[in-house]
MOPAC internal coordinates of N, CA, C and O (Angstrom, degrees):
PM7 1SCF
backbone

  N    0.0000 0     0.00 0     0.00 0    0    0    0
  C    1.4551 1     0.00 0     0.00 0    1    0    0
  C    1.5264 1   107.55 1     0.00 0    2    1    0
  O    1.2310 1   120.60 1   -46.56 1    3    2    1
  N    1.3119 1   116.47 1   133.44 1    3    2    1
  C    1.4609 1   120.70 1  -178.50 1    5    3    2
  C    1.5271 1   110.57 1   -68.07 1    6    5    3
  O    1.2310 1   121.37 1   -22.21 1    7    6    5
  N    1.3175 1   114.98 1   157.79 1    7    6    5
  C    1.4614 1   120.49 1  -179.54 1    9    7    6
  C    1.5187 1   112.88 1   -61.22 1   10    9    7
  O    1.2310 1   120.50 1   140.23 1   11   10    9
  N    1.3273 1   116.66 1   -39.77 1   11   10    9
  C    1.4733 1   119.84 1  -179.28 1   13   11   10
  C    1.5238 1   111.24 1   -67.99 1   14   13   11
  O    1.2310 1   120.60 1   137.80 1   15   14   13
  N    1.3229 1   116.45 1   -42.20 1   15   14   13
  C    1.4662 1   120.27 1   179.01 1   17   15   14
  C    1.5284 1   110.31 1   -65.10 1   18   17   15
  O    1.2310 1   121.13 1   137.55 1   19   18   17
  N    1.3195 1   115.45 1   -42.45 1   19   18   17
  C    1.4662 1   120.31 1   177.66 1   21   19   18
  C    1.5223 1   110.82 1   -61.06 1   22   21   19
  O    1.2310 1   120.44 1   136.50 1   23   22   21
  N    1.3243 1   116.77 1   -43.50 1   23   22   21
  C    1.4629 1   121.21 1   178.73 1   25   23   22
  C    1.5148 1   112.07 1   -63.70 1   26   25   23
  O    1.2310 1   120.47 1   138.26 1   27   26   25
  N    1.3349 1   116.71 1   -41.74 1   27   26   25
  C    1.4677 1   120.52 1   179.21 1   29   27   26
  C    1.5248 1   110.79 1   -65.29 1   30   29   27
  O    1.2310 1   120.50 1   136.23 1   31   30   29
  N    1.3291 1   116.66 1   -43.77 1   31   30   29
  C    1.4634 1   120.40 1   178.35 1   33   31   30
  C    1.5271 1   110.62 1   -62.46 1   34   33   31
  O    1.2310 1   120.60 1   138.14 1   35   34   33
  N    1.3264 1   116.45 1   -41.86 1   35   34   33
  C    1.4683 1   120.56 1   178.36 1   37   35   34
  C    1.5213 1   110.91 1   -59.61 1   38   37   35
  O    1.2310 1   120.30 1   135.47 1   39   38   37
  N    1.3215 1   117.04 1   -44.53 1   39   38   37
  C    1.4700 1   120.61 1  -179.83 1   41   39   38
  C    1.5246 1   112.09 1   -65.37 1   42   41   39
  O    1.2310 1   120.20 1   141.44 1   43   42   41
  N    1.3260 1   117.23 1   -38.56 1   43   42   41
  C    1.4674 1   120.45 1   178.57 1   45   43   42
  C    1.5296 1   110.03 1   -64.07 1   46   45   43
  O    1.2310 1   120.63 1   131.50 1   47   46   45
  N    1.3224 1   116.40 1   -48.50 1   47   46   45
  C    1.4702 1   120.20 1  -179.66 1   49   47   46
  C    1.5249 1   110.37 1   -61.97 1   50   49   47
  O    1.2310 1   120.38 1   138.43 1   51   50   49
  N    1.3289 1   116.88 1   -41.57 1   51   50   49
  C    1.4644 1   119.88 1   179.74 1   53   51   50
  C    1.5294 1   111.47 1   -68.19 1   54   53   51
  O    1.2310 1   119.93 1   147.30 1   55   54   53
  N    1.3295 1   117.74 1   -32.70 1   55   54   53
  C    1.4640 1   120.53 1   175.68 1   57   55   54
  C    1.5219 1   111.63 1   -64.45 1   58   57   55
  O    1.2310 1   120.74 1   136.06 1   59   58   57
  N    1.3310 1   116.20 1   -43.94 1   59   58   57
  C    1.4688 1   120.41 1   176.03 1   61   59   58
  C    1.5269 1   109.61 1   -62.69 1   62   61   59
  O    1.2310 1   120.58 1   141.41 1   63   62   61
  N    1.3267 1   116.49 1   -38.59 1   63   62   61
  C    1.4628 1   121.09 1   179.38 1   65   63   62
  C    1.5204 1   111.63 1   -61.96 1   66   65   63
  O    1.2310 1   120.44 1   134.35 1   67   66   65
  N    1.3181 1   116.76 1   -45.65 1   67   66   65
  C    1.4727 1   120.25 1   179.59 1   69   67   66
  C    1.5226 1   109.84 1   -61.11 1   70   69   67
  O    1.2310 1   120.53 1   138.68 1   71   70   69
  N    1.3312 1   116.59 1   -41.32 1   71   70   69
  C    1.4705 1   119.74 1   177.55 1   73   71   70
  C    1.5273 1   110.38 1   -61.23 1   74   73   71
  O    1.2310 1   120.09 1   137.99 1   75   74   73
  N    1.3254 1   117.42 1   -42.01 1   75   74   73
  C    1.4693 1   120.97 1   179.51 1   77   75   74
  C    1.5251 1   111.49 1   -67.15 1   78   77   75
  O    1.2310 1   120.55 1   140.71 1   79   78   77
  N    1.3288 1   116.56 1   -39.29 1   79   78   77
  C    1.4676 1   120.19 1   179.30 1   81   79   78
  C    1.5199 1   110.26 1   -64.91 1   82   81   79
  O    1.2310 1   120.49 1   141.15 1   83   82   81
  N    1.3203 1   116.67 1   -38.85 1   83   82   81
  C    1.4609 1   120.51 1  -177.28 1   85   83   82
  C    1.5286 1   113.25 1   -84.43 1   86   85   83
  O    1.2310 1   119.94 1   171.30 1   87   86   85
  N    1.3358 1   117.72 1    -8.70 1   87   86   85
  C    1.4741 1   121.03 1  -177.36 1   89   87   86
  C    1.5279 1   111.94 1  -131.32 1   90   89   87
  O    1.2310 1   119.38 1  -119.89 1   91   90   89
  N    1.3248 1   118.79 1    60.11 1   91   90   89
  C    1.4675 1   119.15 1  -177.25 1   93   91   90
  C    1.5267 1   113.58 1   -64.15 1   94   93   91
  O    1.2310 1   120.01 1   152.10 1   95   94   93
  N    1.3247 1   117.59 1   -27.90 1   95   94   93
  C    1.4691 1   119.92 1   178.19 1   97   95   94
  C    1.5248 1   109.78 1   -64.87 1   98   97   95
  O    1.2310 1   120.24 1   135.01 1   99   98   97
  N    1.3320 1   117.14 1   -44.99 1   99   98   97
  C    1.4664 1   121.10 1   178.76 1  101   99   98
  C    1.5252 1   110.73 1   -63.87 1  102  101   99
  O    1.2310 1   120.34 1   139.51 1  103  102  101
  N    1.3238 1   116.95 1   -40.49 1  103  102  101
  C    1.4670 1   120.78 1   177.87 1  105  103  102
  C    1.5255 1   109.47 1   -62.41 1  106  105  103
  O    1.2310 1   120.52 1   133.67 1  107  106  105
  N    1.3274 1   116.60 1   -46.33 1  107  106  105
  C    1.4609 1   120.74 1   179.31 1  109  107  106
  C    1.5149 1   112.43 1   -60.48 1  110  109  107
  O    1.2310 1   120.49 1   137.79 1  111  110  109
  N    1.3260 1   116.67 1   -42.21 1  111  110  109
  C    1.4689 1   120.61 1   178.35 1  113  111  110
  C    1.5233 1   110.90 1   -64.51 1  114  113  111
  O    1.2310 1   120.40 1   138.16 1  115  114  113
  N    1.3187 1   116.85 1   -41.84 1  115  114  113
  C    1.4670 1   120.53 1   179.58 1  117  115  114
  C    1.5279 1   111.38 1   -63.39 1  118  117  115
  O    1.2310 1   120.84 1   148.19 1  119  118  117
  N    1.3241 1   116.00 1   -31.81 1  119  118  117
  C    1.4640 1   120.86 1  -178.94 1  121  119  118
  C    1.5234 1   112.83 1   -92.61 1  122  121  119
  O    1.2310 1   120.51 1   174.16 1  123  122  121
  N    1.3282 1   116.62 1    -5.84 1  123  122  121
  C    1.4583 1   120.00 1  -175.29 1  125  123  122
  C    1.5157 1   112.50 1    71.28 1  126  125  123
  O    1.2310 1   120.72 1  -152.86 1  127  126  125
  N    1.3368 1   116.22 1    27.14 1  127  126  125
  C    1.4679 1   122.07 1  -178.92 1  129  127  126
  C    1.5175 1   108.53 1  -125.80 1  130  129  127
  O    1.2310 1   120.29 1   -94.25 1  131  130  129
  N    1.2991 1   117.05 1    85.75 1  131  130  129
  C    1.4599 1   118.84 1   179.83 1  133  131  130
  C    1.5264 1   109.43 1   -71.59 1  134  133  131
  O    1.2310 1   121.07 1   -34.32 1  135  134  133
  N    1.3110 1   115.56 1   145.68 1  135  134  133
  C    1.4642 1   121.77 1  -179.39 1  137  135  134
  C    1.5222 1   108.78 1  -107.08 1  138  137  135
  O    1.2310 1   121.00 1   -54.52 1  139  138  137
  N    1.3285 1   115.70 1   125.48 1  139  138  137
  C    1.4617 1   118.93 1  -178.64 1  141  139  138
  C    1.5253 1   112.76 1  -111.26 1  142  141  139
  O    1.2310 1   120.05 1   169.01 1  143  142  141
  N    1.3301 1   117.51 1   -10.99 1  143  142  141
  C    1.4693 1   120.20 1   178.93 1  145  143  142
  C    1.5231 1   109.42 1  -123.32 1  146  145  143
  O    1.2310 1   121.14 1   -16.19 1  147  146  145
  N    1.3241 1   115.43 1   163.81 1  147  146  145
  C    1.4690 1   118.71 1   178.84 1  149  147  146
  C    1.5283 1   110.89 1   -63.42 1  150  149  147
  O    1.2310 1   119.83 1   143.55 1  151  150  149
  N    1.3222 1   117.94 1   -36.45 1  151  150  149
  C    1.4637 1   119.94 1   179.31 1  153  151  150
  C    1.5242 1   111.70 1   -65.98 1  154  153  151
  O    1.2310 1   120.19 1   144.05 1  155  154  153
  N    1.3293 1   117.25 1   -35.95 1  155  154  153
  C    1.4640 1   119.76 1   176.18 1  157  155  154
  C    1.5281 1   110.82 1   -67.19 1  158  157  155
  O    1.2310 1   120.34 1   141.97 1  159  158  157
  N    1.3245 1   116.95 1   -38.03 1  159  158  157
  C    1.4742 1   120.58 1   176.28 1  161  159  158
  C    1.5295 1   109.99 1   -63.87 1  162  161  159
  O    1.2310 1   120.83 1   135.54 1  163  162  161
  N    1.3271 1   116.02 1   -44.46 1  163  162  161
  C    1.4679 1   120.53 1   178.85 1  165  163  162
  C    1.5249 1   109.84 1   -59.84 1  166  165  163
  O    1.2310 1   120.38 1   136.55 1  167  166  165
  N    1.3374 1   116.89 1   -43.45 1  167  166  165
  C    1.4657 1   120.20 1   179.28 1  169  167  166
  C    1.5185 1   112.21 1   -62.37 1  170  169  167
  O    1.2310 1   119.91 1   139.63 1  171  170  169
  N    1.3260 1   117.78 1   -40.37 1  171  170  169
  C    1.4694 1   119.68 1   176.94 1  173  171  170
  C    1.5244 1   110.75 1   -62.89 1  174  173  171
  O    1.2310 1   120.48 1   136.52 1  175  174  173
  N    1.3204 1   116.70 1   -43.48 1  175  174  173
  C    1.4687 1   120.17 1   178.67 1  177  175  174
  C    1.5304 1   110.35 1   -60.52 1  178  177  175
  O    1.2310 1   121.00 1   132.11 1  179  178  177
  N    1.3367 1   115.69 1   -47.89 1  179  178  177
  C    1.4625 1   120.43 1  -175.20 1  181  179  178
  C    1.5266 1   112.10 1   -71.32 1  182  181  179
  O    1.2310 1   120.73 1   131.96 1  183  182  181
  N    1.3369 1   116.21 1   -48.04 1  183  182  181
  C    1.4667 1   120.00 1  -173.67 1  185  183  182
  C    1.5174 1   113.04 1   -66.48 1  186  185  183
  O    1.2310 1   120.00 1   139.69 1  187  186  185
  N    1.3051 1   117.61 1   -40.31 1  187  186  185
  C    1.4565 1   120.68 1  -175.16 1  189  187  186
  C    1.5223 1   111.99 1  -101.03 1  190  189  187
  O    1.2310 1   120.06 1   121.41 1  191  190  189
  N    1.3075 1   117.49 1   -58.59 1  191  190  189
  C    1.4621 1   119.88 1  -179.84 1  193  191  190
  C    1.5179 1   112.44 1   -65.63 1  194  193  191
  O    1.2310 1   120.65 1   137.35 1  195  194  193
  N    1.3303 1   116.36 1   -42.65 1  195  194  193
  C    1.4600 1   120.27 1  -178.69 1  197  195  194
  C    1.5117 1   112.84 1   -65.60 1  198  197  195
  O    1.2310 1   120.90 1   138.04 1  199  198  197
  N    1.3250 1   115.88 1   -41.96 1  199  198  197
  C    1.4628 1   119.28 1   178.06 1  201  199  198
  C    1.5277 1   110.72 1   -62.10 1  202  201  199
  O    1.2310 1   120.51 1   136.01 1  203  202  201
  N    1.3303 1   116.62 1   -43.99 1  203  202  201
  C    1.4706 1   119.51 1   177.32 1  205  203  202
  C    1.5250 1   111.55 1   -64.07 1  206  205  203
  O    1.2310 1   120.40 1   140.26 1  207  206  205
  N    1.3280 1   116.83 1   -39.74 1  207  206  205
  C    1.4624 1   120.33 1   178.05 1  209  207  206
  C    1.5265 1   110.14 1   -59.56 1  210  209  207
  O    1.2310 1   120.85 1   133.96 1  211  210  209
  N    1.3202 1   115.98 1   -46.04 1  211  210  209
  C    1.4597 1   120.43 1   178.58 1  213  211  210
  C    1.5157 1   113.05 1   -64.95 1  214  213  211
  O    1.2310 1   120.30 1   140.07 1  215  214  213
  N    1.3286 1   117.03 1   -39.93 1  215  214  213
  C    1.4660 1   119.71 1   177.64 1  217  215  214
  C    1.5229 1   110.99 1   -64.52 1  218  217  215
  O    1.2310 1   120.64 1   139.40 1  219  218  217
  N    1.3316 1   116.38 1   -40.60 1  219  218  217
  C    1.4626 1   119.46 1   176.76 1  221  219  218
  C    1.5191 1   111.66 1   -61.18 1  222  221  219
  O    1.2310 1   120.96 1   135.62 1  223  222  221
  N    1.3261 1   115.76 1   -44.38 1  223  222  221
  C    1.4681 1   119.70 1   177.55 1  225  223  222
  C    1.5225 1   110.58 1   -63.19 1  226  225  223
  O    1.2310 1   120.34 1   139.36 1  227  226  225
  N    1.3264 1   116.95 1   -40.64 1  227  226  225
  C    1.4640 1   120.46 1   179.82 1  229  227  226
  C    1.5230 1   111.29 1   -64.31 1  230  229  227
  O    1.2310 1   120.36 1   139.85 1  231  230  229
  N    1.3241 1   116.93 1   -40.15 1  231  230  229
  C    1.4706 1   119.89 1   178.15 1  233  231  230
  C    1.5257 1   109.94 1   -59.12 1  234  233  231
  O    1.2310 1   120.61 1   138.84 1  235  234  233
  N    1.3159 1   116.45 1   -41.16 1  235  234  233
  C    1.4562 1   120.17 1  -177.32 1  237  235  234
  C    1.5149 1   115.18 1   -84.09 1  238  237  235
  O    1.2310 1   120.17 1   152.37 1  239  238  237
  N    1.3405 1   117.28 1   -27.63 1  239  238  237
  C    1.4624 1   119.04 1  -168.59 1  241  239  238
  C    1.5248 1   115.99 1  -124.45 1  242  241  239
  O    1.2310 1   119.37 1   174.12 1  243  242  241
  N    1.3191 1   118.81 1    -5.88 1  243  242  241
  C    1.4641 1   120.37 1  -174.11 1  245  243  242
  C    1.5214 1   111.77 1   -60.28 1  246  245  243
  O    1.2310 1   121.48 1   -39.06 1  247  246  245
  N    1.3429 1   114.78 1   140.94 1  247  246  245
  C    1.4567 1   121.14 1   176.14 1  249  247  246
  C    1.5207 1   107.79 1   -79.42 1  250  249  247
  O    1.2310 1   120.73 1   -43.46 1  251  250  249
  N    1.3018 1   116.21 1   136.54 1  251  250  249
  C    1.4654 1   119.11 1  -172.42 1  253  251  250
  C    1.5245 1   113.96 1  -124.74 1  254  253  251
  O    1.2310 1   119.48 1  -161.31 1  255  254  253
  N    1.3276 1   118.60 1    18.69 1  255  254  253
  C    1.4711 1   119.17 1  -176.56 1  257  255  254
  C    1.5257 1   111.92 1   -61.15 1  258  257  255
  O    1.2310 1   120.29 1   137.57 1  259  258  257
  N    1.3164 1   117.06 1   -42.43 1  259  258  257
  C    1.4623 1   121.72 1   178.68 1  261  259  258
  C    1.5227 1   107.99 1  -136.16 1  262  261  259
  O    1.2310 1   121.00 1   -16.74 1  263  262  261
  N    1.3064 1   115.70 1   163.26 1  263  262  261
  C    1.4642 1   119.41 1   179.05 1  265  263  262
  C    1.5368 1   110.59 1   -61.49 1  266  265  263
  O    1.2310 1   120.28 1   139.03 1  267  266  265
  N    1.3264 1   117.08 1   -40.97 1  267  266  265
  C    1.4644 1   120.56 1   179.69 1  269  267  266
  C    1.5197 1   112.19 1   -62.46 1  270  269  267
  O    1.2310 1   120.26 1   136.32 1  271  270  269
  N    1.3194 1   117.10 1   -43.68 1  271  270  269
  C    1.4645 1   120.40 1   179.28 1  273  271  270
  C    1.5275 1   110.90 1   -69.36 1  274  273  271
  O    1.2310 1   120.22 1   146.26 1  275  274  273
  N    1.3195 1   117.19 1   -33.74 1  275  274  273
  C    1.4601 1   120.33 1   175.89 1  277  275  274
  C    1.5297 1   110.00 1   -62.80 1  278  277  275
  O    1.2310 1   120.31 1   130.66 1  279  278  277
  N    1.3239 1   117.01 1   -49.34 1  279  278  277
  C    1.4672 1   120.36 1  -179.65 1  281  279  278
  C    1.5211 1   111.53 1   -62.25 1  282  281  279
  O    1.2310 1   120.40 1   138.21 1  283  282  281
  N    1.3176 1   116.85 1   -41.79 1  283  282  281
  C    1.4629 1   120.97 1   178.61 1  285  283  282
  C    1.5249 1   110.89 1   -64.30 1  286  285  283
  O    1.2310 1   120.53 1   139.93 1  287  286  285
  N    1.3135 1   116.59 1   -40.07 1  287  286  285
  C    1.4598 1   121.41 1   179.12 1  289  287  286
  C    1.5277 1   111.25 1   -67.22 1  290  289  287
  O    1.2310 1   120.39 1   137.41 1  291  290  289
  N    1.3272 1   116.86 1   -42.59 1  291  290  289
  C    1.4689 1   119.89 1   177.43 1  293  291  290
  C    1.5250 1   109.88 1   -62.63 1  294  293  291
  O    1.2310 1   120.22 1   136.56 1  295  294  293
  N    1.3275 1   117.19 1   -43.44 1  295  294  293
  C    1.4707 1   120.44 1   177.26 1  297  295  294
  C    1.5209 1   110.72 1   -58.30 1  298  297  295
  O    1.2310 1   120.30 1   133.67 1  299  298  297
  N    1.3238 1   117.03 1   -46.33 1  299  298  297
  C    1.4670 1   121.26 1   179.02 1  301  299  298
  C    1.5222 1   110.59 1   -55.49 1  302  301  299
  O    1.2310 1   120.14 1   128.63 1  303  302  301
  N    1.3384 1   117.34 1   -51.37 1  303  302  301
  C    1.4668 1   120.20 1  -175.05 1  305  303  302
  C    1.5184 1   112.53 1   -68.93 1  306  305  303
  O    1.2310 1   119.84 1   141.28 1  307  306  305
  N    1.3316 1   117.91 1   -38.72 1  307  306  305
  C    1.4687 1   119.77 1   179.67 1  309  307  306
  C    1.5263 1   110.22 1   -65.61 1  310  309  307
  O    1.2310 1   120.13 1   133.24 1  311  310  309
  N    1.3171 1   117.36 1   -46.76 1  311  310  309
  C    1.4695 1   119.90 1  -179.87 1  313  311  310
  C    1.5252 1   110.23 1   -66.54 1  314  313  311
  O    1.2310 1   119.88 1   142.98 1  315  314  313
  N    1.3251 1   117.83 1   -37.02 1  315  314  313
  C    1.4716 1   120.03 1   176.53 1  317  315  314
  C    1.5250 1   110.47 1   -62.44 1  318  317  315
  O    1.2310 1   120.15 1   137.92 1  319  318  317
  N    1.3285 1   117.31 1   -42.08 1  319  318  317
  C    1.4654 1   120.62 1   177.68 1  321  319  318
  C    1.5165 1   111.83 1   -61.22 1  322  321  319
  O    1.2310 1   120.69 1   137.11 1  323  322  321
  N    1.3210 1   116.28 1   -42.89 1  323  322  321
  C    1.4646 1   120.42 1   178.11 1  325  323  322
  C    1.5250 1   110.10 1   -62.32 1  326  325  323
  O    1.2310 1   120.51 1   136.26 1  327  326  325
  N    1.3306 1   116.63 1   -43.74 1  327  326  325
  C    1.4642 1   120.38 1   179.37 1  329  327  326
  C    1.5197 1   112.91 1   -63.67 1  330  329  327
  O    1.2310 1   120.49 1   138.57 1  331  330  329
  N    1.3247 1   116.67 1   -41.43 1  331  330  329
  C    1.4730 1   120.29 1   178.37 1  333  331  330
  C    1.5249 1   110.04 1   -62.99 1  334  333  331
  O    1.2310 1   120.40 1   134.14 1  335  334  333
  N    1.3300 1   116.84 1   -45.86 1  335  334  333
  C    1.4691 1   119.93 1   179.70 1  337  335  334
  C    1.5273 1   111.00 1   -63.92 1  338  337  335
  O    1.2310 1   120.14 1   142.53 1  339  338  337
  N    1.3284 1   117.33 1   -37.47 1  339  338  337
  C    1.4661 1   120.64 1   177.98 1  341  339  338
  C    1.5312 1   109.64 1   -64.19 1  342  341  339
  O    1.2310 1   120.38 1   137.18 1  343  342  341
  N    1.3268 1   116.87 1   -42.82 1  343  342  341
  C    1.4700 1   120.38 1   178.87 1  345  343  342
  C    1.5291 1   110.92 1   -64.19 1  346  345  343
  O    1.2310 1   120.21 1   141.36 1  347  346  345
  N    1.3254 1   117.20 1   -38.64 1  347  346  345
  C    1.4690 1   120.53 1   175.14 1  349  347  346
  C    1.5231 1   109.28 1   -60.29 1  350  349  347
  O    1.2310 1   120.45 1   137.85 1  351  350  349
  N    1.3219 1   116.75 1   -42.15 1  351  350  349
  C    1.4564 1   120.84 1   177.36 1  353  351  350
  C    1.5143 1   112.48 1   -61.91 1  354  353  351
  O    1.2310 1   120.13 1   142.31 1  355  354  353
  N    1.3254 1   117.36 1   -37.69 1  355  354  353
  C    1.4701 1   120.59 1   177.02 1  357  355  354
  C    1.5228 1   109.64 1   -58.18 1  358  357  355
  O    1.2310 1   121.04 1   136.85 1  359  358  357
  N    1.3316 1   115.61 1   -43.15 1  359  358  357
  C    1.4681 1   120.30 1  -177.78 1  361  359  358
  C    1.5312 1   111.16 1   -72.94 1  362  361  359
  O    1.2310 1   120.13 1   132.66 1  363  362  361
  N    1.3263 1   117.35 1   -47.34 1  363  362  361
  C    1.4623 1   120.66 1  -173.96 1  365  363  362
  C    1.5279 1   113.68 1   -79.93 1  366  365  363
  O    1.2310 1   120.10 1   144.71 1  367  366  365
  N    1.3281 1   117.42 1   -35.29 1  367  366  365
  C    1.4602 1   120.81 1  -175.88 1  369  367  366
  C    1.5246 1   112.86 1   -97.85 1  370  369  367
  O    1.2310 1   120.63 1   152.37 1  371  370  369
  N    1.3352 1   116.39 1   -27.63 1  371  370  369
  C    1.4585 1   120.46 1  -179.93 1  373  371  370
  C    1.5205 1   112.65 1    65.71 1  374  373  371
  O    1.2310 1   120.99 1    -5.84 1  375  374  373
  N    1.3059 1   115.72 1   174.16 1  375  374  373
  C    1.4684 1   124.41 1   174.69 1  377  375  374
  C    1.5305 1   115.44 1    48.94 1  378  377  375
  O    1.2310 1   119.36 1  -129.88 1  379  378  377
  N    1.3347 1   118.82 1    50.12 1  379  378  377
  C    1.4649 1   118.14 1   176.22 1  381  379  378
  C    1.5309 1   109.62 1   -68.25 1  382  381  379
  O    1.2310 1   120.65 1   -35.86 1  383  382  381
  N    1.3251 1   116.36 1   144.14 1  383  382  381
  C    1.4611 1   118.57 1   176.73 1  385  383  382
  C    1.5288 1   109.26 1   -81.17 1  386  385  383
  O    1.2310 1   120.87 1    -3.75 1  387  386  385
  N    1.3171 1   115.94 1   176.25 1  387  386  385
  C    1.4615 1   120.78 1  -177.13 1  389  387  386
  C    1.5132 1   113.34 1   -60.28 1  390  389  387
  O    1.2310 1   120.51 1   144.08 1  391  390  389
  N    1.3262 1   116.63 1   -35.92 1  391  390  389
  C    1.4588 1   119.88 1  -179.68 1  393  391  390
  C    1.5270 1   111.62 1   -64.51 1  394  393  391
  O    1.2310 1   120.14 1   145.19 1  395  394  393
  N    1.3319 1   117.34 1   -34.81 1  395  394  393
  C    1.4678 1   120.45 1   177.12 1  397  395  394
  C    1.5277 1   110.54 1   -61.07 1  398  397  395
  O    1.2310 1   120.70 1   140.38 1  399  398  397
  N    1.3306 1   116.26 1   -39.62 1  399  398  397
  C    1.4649 1   119.93 1   177.92 1  401  399  398
  C    1.5237 1   110.87 1   -66.35 1  402  401  399
  O    1.2310 1   120.38 1   141.02 1  403  402  401
  N    1.3278 1   116.88 1   -38.98 1  403  402  401
  C    1.4686 1   120.52 1   177.68 1  405  403  402
  C    1.5252 1   109.98 1   -61.07 1  406  405  403
  O    1.2310 1   120.74 1   133.69 1  407  406  405
  N    1.3387 1   116.19 1   -46.31 1  407  406  405
  C    1.4638 1   119.98 1   178.81 1  409  407  406
  C    1.5243 1   111.26 1   -60.08 1  410  409  407
  O    1.2310 1   120.28 1   134.61 1  411  410  409
  N    1.3283 1   117.07 1   -45.39 1  411  410  409
  C    1.4659 1   119.85 1  -178.26 1  413  411  410
  C    1.5278 1   111.08 1   -63.13 1  414  413  411
  O    1.2310 1   120.31 1   137.27 1  415  414  413
  N    1.3161 1   117.02 1   -42.73 1  415  414  413
  C    1.4692 1   120.31 1   178.46 1  417  415  414
  C    1.5272 1   110.29 1   -63.65 1  418  417  415
  O    1.2310 1   120.25 1   138.20 1  419  418  417
  N    1.3349 1   117.12 1   -41.80 1  419  418  417
  C    1.4675 1   120.65 1   177.67 1  421  419  418
  C    1.5280 1   110.93 1   -62.62 1  422  421  419
  O    1.2310 1   120.33 1   138.47 1  423  422  421
  N    1.3200 1   116.97 1   -41.53 1  423  422  421
  C    1.4676 1   120.76 1   179.45 1  425  423  422
  C    1.5251 1   110.93 1   -63.56 1  426  425  423
  O    1.2310 1   120.38 1   137.90 1  427  426  425
  N    1.3191 1   116.87 1   -42.10 1  427  426  425
  C    1.4670 1   120.45 1   177.58 1  429  427  426
  C    1.5240 1   110.10 1   -62.58 1  430  429  427
  O    1.2310 1   120.28 1   137.10 1  431  430  429
  N    1.3288 1   117.06 1   -42.90 1  431  430  429
  C    1.4655 1   120.88 1  -179.71 1  433  431  430
  C    1.5301 1   111.29 1   -64.20 1  434  433  431
  O    1.2310 1   120.19 1   136.59 1  435  434  433
  N    1.3219 1   117.24 1   -43.41 1  435  434  433
  C    1.4672 1   120.78 1  -179.94 1  437  435  434
  C    1.5249 1   110.59 1   -63.42 1  438  437  435
  O    1.2310 1   120.21 1   136.28 1  439  438  437
  N    1.3213 1   117.20 1   -43.72 1  439  438  437
  C    1.4709 1   120.59 1   178.46 1  441  439  438
  C    1.5278 1   110.17 1   -62.20 1  442  441  439
  O    1.2310 1   120.27 1   137.76 1  443  442  441
  N    1.3258 1   117.10 1   -42.24 1  443  442  441
  C    1.4681 1   120.55 1  -179.69 1  445  443  442
  C    1.5274 1   111.05 1   -62.83 1  446  445  443
  O    1.2310 1   120.06 1   136.14 1  447  446  445
  N    1.3274 1   117.50 1   -43.86 1  447  446  445
  C    1.4665 1   120.68 1   179.62 1  449  447  446
  C    1.5315 1   110.46 1   -65.49 1  450  449  447
  O    1.2310 1   120.30 1   135.99 1  451  450  449
  N    1.3200 1   117.04 1   -44.01 1  451  450  449
  C    1.4722 1   120.12 1   178.22 1  453  451  450
  C    1.5284 1   111.00 1   -60.50 1  454  453  451
  O    1.2310 1   120.40 1   135.61 1  455  454  453
  N    1.3262 1   116.84 1   -44.39 1  455  454  453
  C    1.4684 1   120.72 1   179.63 1  457  455  454
  C    1.5224 1   110.34 1   -62.59 1  458  457  455
  O    1.2310 1   120.46 1   138.04 1  459  458  457
  N    1.3169 1   116.73 1   -41.96 1  459  458  457
  C    1.4644 1   120.80 1   179.50 1  461  459  458
  C    1.5288 1   109.94 1   -62.95 1  462  461  459
  O    1.2310 1   120.39 1   134.58 1  463  462  461
  N    1.3251 1   116.85 1   -45.42 1  463  462  461
  C    1.4654 1   120.23 1   179.85 1  465  463  462
  C    1.5282 1   111.77 1   -64.23 1  466  465  463
  O    1.2310 1   120.13 1   142.56 1  467  466  465
  N    1.3177 1   117.35 1   -37.44 1  467  466  465
  C    1.4647 1   120.35 1   179.11 1  469  467  466
  C    1.5267 1   112.27 1   -70.82 1  470  469  467
  O    1.2310 1   120.13 1   153.47 1  471  470  469
  N    1.3148 1   117.37 1   -26.53 1  471  470  469
  C    1.4692 1   120.35 1   179.71 1  473  471  470
  C    1.5218 1   112.07 1   -80.34 1  474  473  471
  O    1.2310 1   120.19 1   161.67 1  475  474  473
  N    1.3083 1   117.24 1   -18.33 1  475  474  473
  C    1.4655 1   119.96 1   178.48 1  477  475  474
  C    1.5207 1   109.27 1   -66.86 1  478  477  475
  O    1.2310 1   120.56 1   -36.37 1  479  478  477
  N    1.3246 1   116.54 1   143.63 1  479  478  477
  C    1.4710 1   118.35 1   178.28 1  481  479  478
  C    1.5288 1   110.23 1   -66.22 1  482  481  479
  O    1.2310 1   121.39 1   -33.53 1  483  482  481
  N    1.3161 1   114.94 1   146.47 1  483  482  481
  C    1.4622 1   119.51 1   177.61 1  485  483  482
  C    1.5151 1   109.25 1   -71.05 1  486  485  483
  O    1.2310 1   121.16 1   -32.21 1  487  486  485
  N    1.3212 1   115.38 1   147.79 1  487  486  485
  C    1.4644 1   120.30 1   176.84 1  489  487  486
  C    1.5251 1   108.76 1   -70.79 1  490  489  487
  O    1.2310 1   120.81 1   -37.73 1  491  490  489
  N    1.3212 1   116.05 1   142.27 1  491  490  489
  C    1.4656 1   120.50 1   178.69 1  493  491  490
  C    1.5228 1   109.52 1   -69.55 1  494  493  491
  O    1.2310 1   120.67 1   -37.18 1  495  494  493
  N    1.3156 1   116.33 1   142.82 1  495  494  493
  C    1.4681 1   120.87 1   178.85 1  497  495  494
  C    1.5169 1   109.47 1   -69.77 1  498  497  495
  O    1.2310 1   120.55 1   -40.38 1  499  498  497
  N    1.3273 1   116.56 1   139.62 1  499  498  497
  C    1.4695 1   120.82 1  -179.44 1  501  499  498
  C    1.4964 1   111.16 1   -87.71 1  502  501  499
  O    1.2310 1   120.10 1   180.00 1  503  502  501

């Protein structure tokens, strides 16, 4: 896939993601999952909008030198997208429960480990 096509696809997916992050009620209605608490709203933002945000970022930015680095890079971007959407939910929806904090901390830890692994030099081929 050409760089321009990849960039355009990434922007389209990220645009849909932003719409999903900003419209959790519409996402919930489309899925038949109405949200009645702030934590449910945060989960809709993170699970659907955040995942799409991360996939869009991965399409545009994933490292592709090896299959392992590609998978690690996609994991980094998807989890980062989920974490960003969850943090947006904290601000917009307020009152996150304790489990939301656990998820956010786990997402930050996973992104940090993925980033650390991607920064390590690749092993030389034997």
